[in-house]
DOSETI-963717 format. One line per field, with one value per residue (C-alpha): x, y, z; residue number from 0; residue in one letter. Coordinates in steps of 0.001 Angstrom, whole numbers. Layout:
<atoms>
X = [X,...]
Y = [Y,...]
Z = [Z,...]
num = [NUM,...]
residuo = [A,...]
</atoms>
This chain:
<atoms>
X = [95631,95202,97981,97300,99732,98388,100269,99979,99976,99617,101210,104012,102926,99394,99866,100626,103164,101085,98076,100032,101277,97758,96470,99316,101222,104396,106443,107302,109932,113099,115822,117232,116996,113311,112606,114667,113043,109565,109127,109342,112384,112480,110015,108708,106840,104292,101698,98251,95802,92067,88986,87285,83475,83226,85384,88624,91882,93520,97196,97827,101312,101643,104112,104500,106018,107418,105215,107810,108299,112047,111427,108892,111513,111560,107773,107825,110159,107555,104273,104870,103550,100553,97034,95107,95943,95195,95039,95841,94532,94797,91390,92948,94683,92738,94148,97722,100245,101748,98247,97574,100935,100738,97190,98204,100963,98505,96165,99018,99993,96384,95682,91940,90989,91568,90244,90430,91451,90807,93409,93684,89895,90263,91762,88668,84990,82222,81348,84958,85340,82252,83554,86869,84982,82952,86131,87839,84856,84538,88267,88048,84844,85464,88842,89814,88684,85200,82862,79854,78495,79167,78556,81381,84678,86536,85481,85229,86023,86795,87665,90095,92287,95504,95746,92312,91741,88435,87344,90016,87493,85505,88722,89624,86203,86613,90109,88857,86070,88378,91144,88715,87775,91379,91976,94300,97746,98905,101466,102017,103382,107092,108520,109777,110949,111979,114501,113759,116260,119700,121459,123606,122147,124577,124787,122971,124800,123165,119444,117145,113501,110748,107155,106834,104840,104343,104981,106493,109982,111019,113908,117078,115834,118466,117631,119184,119859,118802,120583,123935,122946,124612,123245,122278,120723,117922,119415,116296,113210,110687,107161,105933,108692,108037,110268,108663,109472,107856,106765,103955,102835,101448,103613,106262,109314,112806,115419,118702,120950,124091,126896,126485,127597,125629,127983,126759,123078,121068,117544,116058,117477,115107,115329,113797,114173,117466,117915,114441,114511,116902,117446,116393,117208,114531,110804,107879,105086,101767,102169,99739,100313,98510,96119,98402,101569,103364,103460,106000,108291,109857,113374,112688,114673,112757,113062,111672,110347,109067,108658,111806,114067,114664,116778,116887,114939,114857,111383,110879,107257,105557,103311,103713,106335,104601,102164,99772,98596,96102,96896,98063,100271,102785,106491,109836,111714,115484,116777,120166,120450,119097,116365,114093,110685,107798,104598,101949,104425,103284,105690,105832,107491,108796,110055,113832,114097,112449,111491,107716,105404,103997,102557,103017,102086,102331,105020,103723,106941,110192,112013,111367,112931,115621,115396,111599,109767,107890,104525,104893,105920,103000,100555,102150,101794,98137,97526,99235,97322,93888,94302,93404,96132,95560,95751,98750,100673,99767,100888,104223,104832,103739,106272,109053,107721,109084,112019,109878,110056,111372,108962,111655,111967,108196,108364,110992,108969,105673,106593,104008,104865,105135,101888,100020,101510,100585,97023,96620,98339,96293,93444,95784,97732,94528,93337,96864,97311,100535,102804,105117,108541,110447,110655,109880,106505,105994,103354,101428,100802,104501,105481,103092,104709,108149,107044,105899,109125,111287,109496,109751,113467,114059,112102,114057,117317,116310,115513,118884,120841,119341,122515,122498,120430,119299,120274,122307,120428,122674,122643,118852,118613,120787,118709,115440,117074,115608,116944,118064,115045,112457,114178,114181,110507,109490,111507,109958,106471,107040,108419,105316,103165,105257,106184,109942,112314,115500,118338,121219,122230,120327,116797,114872,111382,109630,110846,113133,116436,119080,117819,120607,120880,122607,125948,125802,125155,128044,130292,129389,130241,133538,134593,133721,135498,138627,139045,137859,140437,143273,143322,145464,147428,144615,144819,144329,140641,141228,142781,139753,137303,139242,138380,134614,132021,130093,131128,133237,130330,128230,131298,131995,128353,128689,131792,129863,127102,129617,131122,127695,126819,130180,131257,134233,135978,138081,140985,142815,142376,144079,143393,140108,139810,137162,135548,136436,140169,140029,138083,140819,143402,141620,141679,145391,146146,144213,146221,149507,148662,148927,152626,153422,151329,153240,154072,156169,156045,158652,156900,153536,154917,156206,152862,150736,153165,152488,154880,155267,152864,150056,151424,151368,147731,146565,148184,146653,143269,143717,144568,141314,139345,140998,142464,145901,147345,150573,153255,156448,157527,155396,151715,150105,147504,144323]
Y = [121743,120238,121043,121247,122058,124329,124637,127289,126383,128425,130336,132851,136348,135266,136541,133426,135068,138242,136091,134240,137567,139010,135959,135558,138832,136890,137505,134002,135362,135025,135351,138750,137693,136887,140320,142030,140148,140034,136284,133250,131142,128708,127421,129902,129291,131032,130111,131099,130016,129855,128650,125605,125715,123688,126144,124139,125899,125015,125685,126158,125967,127546,126297,128919,127495,129154,129391,129902,126875,126962,126448,123615,121330,123685,123669,119866,119941,121880,120401,116784,117026,119325,118489,120983,123320,126924,126931,130572,132036,135720,137097,139255,136300,133114,129594,129503,126695,126479,126533,123310,121721,122581,121272,118061,117646,118087,115497,113050,113559,112742,116102,115698,119116,122641,126064,127880,131451,134141,136782,140375,140633,144424,144564,143267,144134,141930,140357,139415,137968,135817,134554,133559,131893,129789,128896,127728,125728,124062,123209,121706,119768,116046,116503,115385,118808,118467,116460,117362,119313,123040,122963,120491,121700,119785,122377,126150,129178,132451,135793,137989,141031,140975,144724,145740,142663,142008,138365,137462,136818,134532,132727,132241,130723,128399,127505,126722,124535,122628,122251,120948,118102,117068,113711,114103,112621,109810,111183,107666,106445,106219,109687,110926,114447,115138,117998,121047,123552,123264,126258,127485,129741,131809,130534,127290,125570,123270,123723,121808,122419,120305,119191,116310,113855,111227,110495,112812,114124,115205,117301,115239,112433,110589,110288,108689,110533,108822,108076,107628,106405,109187,109556,113013,114371,116928,119698,121848,122280,124855,124477,127319,129550,128831,126763,123445,120184,118105,118331,116132,115017,117806,120567,122733,121809,123226,121073,122234,119180,118150,115930,117031,119878,121590,120025,116566,117375,118465,118971,115590,113726,112356,112115,109016,106812,104982,101288,101066,101739,101337,103321,101886,102515,100200,100762,98713,101186,101871,104806,106835,109068,112333,112384,114988,112896,111089,107261,105990,103247,100456,101371,105098,107541,110144,112747,111362,113619,112482,114850,116999,114613,114348,112020,110216,106970,104221,102730,98975,98362,95145,93350,95770,97507,100884,102848,105077,108582,108483,104841,103289,100262,98557,99190,99171,102433,102166,105311,106834,107738,105852,107350,106484,105745,103620,102082,104759,107518,109414,110702,112785,111810,114398,113806,113639,116116,118480,118563,118455,116717,113547,111587,110213,107323,105571,103325,99796,98023,99747,96429,94308,90864,90229,87508,87373,86726,89739,87987,86887,90394,91889,89610,90544,94264,93876,92177,95104,97628,96105,94671,95780,95881,92253,90833,93041,91624,88048,88698,90117,87163,84619,85874,84802,81224,79126,81472,83620,87368,88979,91461,94152,93611,93905,97263,98434,97120,98737,101708,100523,100296,96954,97702,98277,95140,93021,94357,93494,90104,88941,87438,85788,84219,83092,81356,79978,81600,83052,81192,82748,81101,83162,86641,85197,85417,82520,81610,78605,76901,77238,75691,72771,72305,72319,69665,67386,67980,67318,64047,62864,63789,61576,58726,59088,58998,55705,54176,55183,54318,51217,50634,54091,54779,58260,61528,64108,67215,69680,67644,67543,71301,71999,69613,71406,74873,76173,78627,77127,78626,77374,73983,73407,74363,72108,69146,69548,69756,66535,64832,65881,64460,61227,61497,61503,60656,62378,60345,62623,64317,61843,62233,59134,57840,56330,52819,52896,51350,49891,46937,44454,41184,38274,38784,42532,41900,39435,41995,44667,42338,41371,45014,46009,42950,43604,47106,46271,43448,45557,48114,51067,49045,49107,47579,49582,49898,48661,45444,44760,45395,43214,40090,40631,38691,41849,44124,47246,49704,47975,47513,51263,51993,49629,51526,54789,53336,52302,55798,57452,55158,56212,52602,53487,56868,58250,60368,60842,59975,56607,55669,54399,53186,51407,53744,51411,51682,55473,55408,53223,55691,58571,56632,55817,59532,60441,57860,59074,62644,61444,60768,63704,66611,66498,63876,63895,61658,59222,58670,58417,55644,53817,54227,52952,50590,52126,53361,56998,56230,55912,58144,61490,61172,59942,62880,65316,63648,64113,67790,68249,66512,68791,65859,67378,70712,70970,73212,73037,69392,68273,67894,69191,66710,68668]
Z = [127716,124272,121794,118063,115239,112492,109213,106546,102864,99716,96877,97388,98470,99361,102901,104979,107285,107629,108560,111258,112661,112648,114559,117051,117140,116263,113102,111867,109448,111540,108900,107863,104202,104666,106088,103382,100487,101996,101411,103667,102803,105721,108284,110850,114096,116282,118894,120125,122817,122084,123911,122429,122021,125248,127197,127260,126454,123140,122532,118812,117382,113928,111330,108628,105449,102318,99246,96536,94294,94945,98668,98538,100117,103123,103141,103278,106285,108255,107130,108199,111759,111303,112482,110390,107530,106726,102931,102255,98971,98103,97128,94415,92693,93480,93190,91816,91047,94556,96036,94162,94953,98653,98875,97062,99635,102518,100980,100502,104146,105090,106748,107340,108678,107533,106676,103357,104232,101622,102501,101222,101157,101501,97982,96147,96027,97401,94038,93285,96776,96260,92908,94524,97382,94928,92999,96197,97416,94037,94104,97595,96922,97122,98854,102342,103616,102146,104355,102240,105215,105375,109117,109689,111177,108467,105889,106201,104062,105813,104231,106185,105923,107907,107350,108685,110947,109164,109544,112126,114904,112583,111642,115309,115967,112980,114190,117690,116311,113949,116552,119170,116806,116114,117870,120845,120358,122643,125084,126494,123136,122393,121825,118456,117694,114078,114182,112005,113449,115081,116573,119460,122141,124180,127727,126891,124044,121503,120928,118583,117760,116235,116491,118953,116857,119578,123237,125813,126606,130107,131330,132065,129797,127760,124056,120992,117739,114502,112287,113995,117443,119464,123005,124285,127484,127674,129803,129484,127326,126193,124853,122629,124001,127699,129995,130964,132707,129969,126338,125035,121598,119438,120914,119326,121380,121883,123616,125115,124646,126495,125139,121512,119251,116499,113950,114976,114392,111368,110112,109223,112210,114867,118643,120256,123378,123716,122815,121294,117547,114664,111486,108151,104510,103079,103394,102158,101434,99804,97461,95375,92369,91792,88808,87231,87594,84816,85036,87553,86245,88270,89485,89107,91245,93248,95992,99259,102056,105459,108407,108369,106444,102723,100648,97308,96942,94319,93814,93308,92383,93489,91021,88111,86000,85975,88128,86215,87098,89959,90741,94016,94617,96910,96521,98259,98649,98963,100604,99911,103615,106652,108812,111734,110180,111409,110049,109609,108730,105659,103014,99841,96561,94123,90615,90374,87509,86911,90595,91127,93595,92003,94916,98374,100576,103904,105416,106040,107046,107988,108541,105433,105579,102942,100337,100359,97106,95759,95670,99310,100357,98435,100247,103564,102823,101897,105258,107022,104928,105568,109075,112590,115299,116374,112851,112025,114978,114085,110509,111664,113981,111349,108783,111157,110910,113797,114491,116740,117285,120496,122047,121911,118163,117789,119585,117077,114099,115082,117251,119823,123513,125295,127127,123855,122327,125355,125180,121489,121862,124836,122794,120267,123136,124872,121712,121198,117797,119216,121653,124247,124486,127029,125466,122037,120321,117921,115370,116723,113331,112480,115822,115207,111802,113404,115917,113098,111196,114257,115085,111471,111437,114495,112890,109665,111643,113276,109893,108492,111659,113286,115323,116907,120011,118905,117265,119166,120275,118463,115258,115436,116053,113046,110929,111732,111693,114939,117503,120849,122680,120198,119849,123612,123874,120975,122297,125737,124220,122248,125357,127301,124502,124684,121006,121643,124494,125603,127088,127982,124741,122561,121203,120115,119517,122575,123355,120358,121410,119187,117157,116470,114710,116468,114736,115495,119202,119233,117509,120062,122936,121281,120796,124362,125836,123763,125187,128713,129085,127595,130417,129298,126730,124194,120722,117515,116666,113117,114477,116668,113810,111399,113405,113439,111414,110402,107542,108091,107809,110480,112682,112614,113555,116513,117650,117288,119457,122130,122070,122387,125267,126766,127224,125049,125215,122376,123643,120327,116666,117187,120817,122291,125903,127899,130432,133318,132516,132602,135867,137414,136117,137883,141153,140747,140185,143342,145326,143840,144930,148549,147882,145588,144212,140911,138295,135125,132052,133356,136685,134901,132663,135752,137531,134648,132928,129498,126827,125722,122830,125408,128193,126322,124994,128412,130209,127688,128307,132068,131440,129466,132207,134796,136696,136065,134907,132956,134425,132380,132053,134990,135823,138981,140200,140989]
num = [0,1,2,3,4,5,6,7,8,9,10,11,12,13,14,15,16,17,18,19,20,21,22,23,24,25,26,27,28,29,30,31,32,33,34,35,36,37,38,39,40,41,42,43,44,45,46,47,48,49,50,51,52,53,54,55,56,57,58,59,60,61,62,63,64,65,66,67,68,69,70,71,72,73,74,75,76,77,78,79,80,81,82,83,84,85,86,87,88,89,90,91,92,93,94,95,96,97,98,99,100,101,102,103,104,105,106,107,108,109,110,111,112,113,114,115,116,117,118,119,120,121,122,123,124,125,126,127,128,129,130,131,132,133,134,135,136,137,138,139,140,141,142,143,144,145,146,147,148,149,150,151,152,153,154,155,156,157,158,159,160,161,162,163,164,165,166,167,168,169,170,171,172,173,174,175,176,177,178,179,180,181,182,183,184,185,186,187,188,189,190,191,192,193,194,195,196,197,198,199,200,201,202,203,204,205,206,207,208,209,210,211,212,213,214,215,216,217,218,219,220,221,222,223,224,225,226,227,228,229,230,231,232,233,234,235,236,237,238,239,240,241,242,243,244,245,246,247,248,249,250,251,252,253,254,255,256,257,258,259,260,261,262,263,264,265,266,267,268,269,270,271,272,273,274,275,276,277,278,279,280,281,282,283,284,285,286,287,288,289,290,291,292,293,294,295,296,297,298,299,300,301,302,303,304,305,306,307,308,309,310,311,312,313,314,315,316,317,318,319,320,321,322,323,324,325,326,327,328,329,330,331,332,333,334,335,336,337,338,339,340,341,342,343,344,345,346,347,348,349,350,351,352,353,354,355,356,357,358,359,360,361,362,363,364,365,366,367,368,369,370,371,372,373,374,375,376,377,378,379,380,381,382,383,384,385,386,387,388,389,390,391,392,393,394,395,396,397,398,399,400,401,402,403,404,405,406,407,408,409,410,411,412,413,414,415,416,417,418,419,420,421,422,423,424,425,426,427,428,429,430,431,432,433,434,435,436,437,438,439,440,441,442,443,444,445,446,447,448,449,450,451,452,453,454,455,456,457,458,459,460,461,462,463,464,465,466,467,468,469,470,471,472,473,474,475,476,477,478,479,480,481,482,483,484,485,486,487,488,489,490,491,492,493,494,495,496,497,498,499,500,501,502,503,504,505,506,507,508,509,510,511,512,513,514,515,516,517,518,519,520,521,522,523,524,525,526,527,528,529,530,531,532,533,534,535,536,537,538,539,540,541,542,543,544,545,546,547,548,549,550,551,552,553,554,555,556,557,558,559,560,561,562,563,564,565,566,567,568,569,570,571,572,573,574,575,576,577,578,579,580,581,582,583,584,585,586,587,588,589,590,591,592,593,594,595,596,597,598,599,600,601,602,603,604,605,606,607,608,609,610,611,612,613,614,615,616,617,618,619,620,621,622,623,624,625,626,627,628,629,630,631,632,633,634,635,636,637]
residuo = [M,K,S,V,I,V,G,T,A,G,H,I,D,H,G,K,T,A,L,V,K,A,L,T,G,I,D,A,D,R,L,E,E,E,K,R,R,G,I,T,I,D,I,G,F,A,H,L,E,L,L,A,P,G,G,D,V,L,R,L,G,F,V,D,V,P,G,H,E,R,F,V,R,N,M,L,A,G,V,G,G,I,D,L,V,L,L,V,I,A,A,D,E,G,I,K,P,Q,T,R,E,H,F,D,I,C,R,M,L,S,V,R,R,G,I,A,V,L,T,K,S,D,L,V,D,R,D,T,L,E,V,V,R,L,E,V,E,D,Y,L,R,G,S,S,L,D,S,G,N,R,D,S,A,S,F,A,T,V,A,V,S,S,L,T,A,A,G,L,D,E,L,K,R,A,L,A,K,A,A,S,E,V,P,A,K,D,S,S,A,L,A,R,L,P,I,D,R,V,F,T,M,K,G,F,G,T,V,V,T,G,T,L,I,S,G,A,I,R,K,D,K,E,L,E,V,F,P,G,G,K,L,V,R,V,R,G,L,Q,V,H,G,Q,A,A,E,Q,A,V,A,G,Q,R,T,A,L,N,L,A,S,V,S,T,E,E,L,A,R,G,M,T,L,A,P,T,A,T,F,Q,S,T,S,R,L,D,V,K,L,S,L,L,P,S,A,K,P,L,K,D,R,A,R,L,H,F,H,C,Y,T,M,E,T,I,A,D,V,L,L,Y,G,K,K,Q,L,G,A,G,E,A,G,Y,A,Q,L,R,L,A,E,P,A,L,L,L,P,G,D,R,F,I,L,R,Q,F,S,P,V,A,T,I,G,G,G,V,V,L,D,A,M,P,L,P,R,T,K,K,E,I,R,Q,S,F,L,K,A,L,D,D,G,D,P,Q,S,I,L,R,T,R,I,A,R,R,H,H,D,G,L,P,L,S,R,L,V,A,E,T,G,W,T,R,Q,V,L,E,H,H,L,A,E,A,A,R,Q,R,H,V,L,R,I,G,D,L,L,A,D,A,P,A,I,E,G,L,K,L,F,L,A,S,T,V,E,D,F,H,Q,R,N,P,L,V,A,G,I,G,K,E,A,L,R,E,A,V,K,A,S,P,E,V,F,S,A,V,V,Q,S,L,V,N,E,K,K,I,E,V,A,G,E,L,V,R,L,P,G,R,G,V,V,M,K,D,E,E,S,E,A,K,K,T,I,E,T,A,F,A,S,A,G,L,K,V,P,A,I,K,D,V,L,A,G,L,K,V,D,K,S,R,A,Q,K,I,V,T,L,L,L,R,E,K,L,L,I,K,I,S,E,E,L,V,F,H,H,S,A,L,E,R,L,R,R,E,M,A,S,Y,K,M,K,S,P,K,I,D,V,T,R,F,K,E,L,T,G,V,S,R,K,Y,A,I,P,L,L,E,Y,L,D,R,E,R,V,T,R,R,V,G,D,E,R,V,I,L]
</atoms>
């Protein structure tokens, strides 16, 4: 059964609620004050089933919104998820201010289908009714509801009387035709339910209602509340007032929630799958001003409405200081309160004071990167605005350069499921425009650039350090500013291409060893011999270097080379030992363990023949190497 949401729109007292009741038999005015005053103050709901022209059953959910100018903010909370609109115009009054504002809102929200309903037709004669009909059709001409073809379901004008029921059958036929042409929503998408009501029901507890704008929600499902991140469980659910096991996109849905109180929830919050999305307070958007709006200045403050939420937003225009009436442009909206919003979500902007609808737009990026130049961001937004799904994904991945983008992050950025993303990425991966590095998606040109930069960094290191066998992996990674995953993949790729070599923790160019002059080779041999022959009673490094023929700078580089080759091992700031001496010490400790499992400083000095100056650093070295473990004043030999 296809579900379609129908919204009413129109001036106060033009008969919206009476029309919904005449169609459905349900009084959408639920508040005592509404019944007493005879006007709709908050959103009301009703439902109806009709047969489509092809015989299929259509389930229509009606969202009845207030028409009074003081309650436009309530109207906006209900109109966000509608598929088609009933633009209600009283035949005895014609088009009025809220008719125009409501219709502007529907256009800004990109509602493409609707019916102009001339209510109270019993109060006027035939000639007056025809005049109003012509006025309405002239007003709608050229709008999103006017296809230029009177036979199209996107445009119809029907006169009715809720009192006498005249025209209701014709309206139902027009509704069925229009609803049958509404594209079906994707119930396999990720679920989002903007909350429009929160209340307590006796015997059940906390209940929320809303229009499920995407995906599906099942009983016992765990959901996350945005903003805030609280986890809740769906204890039970209803669709159009009937208990159900599942609600799907396009249905009016009521959820009985466990693990949450009514005080923790409010209109404007959104329910969505857990560990999938994140709230945002910055949006990059394309916005449009109404032709009747005043120019919008950069840094202006506005009222922002999207689905059931509203907040204050500061507008930062891209590329211009002012947006003129009827113009469109890219901008960043900085929200006073965070919300769950995704690309493709449409919003309404209202002037801060006096409050009036001035425009609206569509979210292009709900996760803008910080510290990005305006011109670069503007180019990025144009690519998102104009692109197909494949090019949009490539653009999003490319802006991360060689850092890569985890697939889970791409889900959060786009709102698309992993299956949809994999489908759209398949061709880009096949043509190697996008590379897979574990769970990361990386831009292929950026990775090629990183490979060139990494190889040139290694070459530059060799030129500056001819006495060093290569650059350490971590030092190289920090130099090229790459994540561990991307760095490892790039290094391995360059190794496979035989453009670099890896020896332990060192990276070097192929065949590029240490190039030494004769006196440098002699100095290296002298240093190594001095420490090898000293055993554990090593000389001070400065004393060894002082007797060399090379200058101090080159001598220190030779020592660094010996340390990197692990021929020499530094165990403290002042003490350096030859690796063979430390290996002999390990063997002596293993032999000593046969006599005693423990050793103290005094016995260690006797065993090795060294003074306390050497004994303490050597024992601390053995502790670090897990040859021994200190227990009080003794060491346990492991």
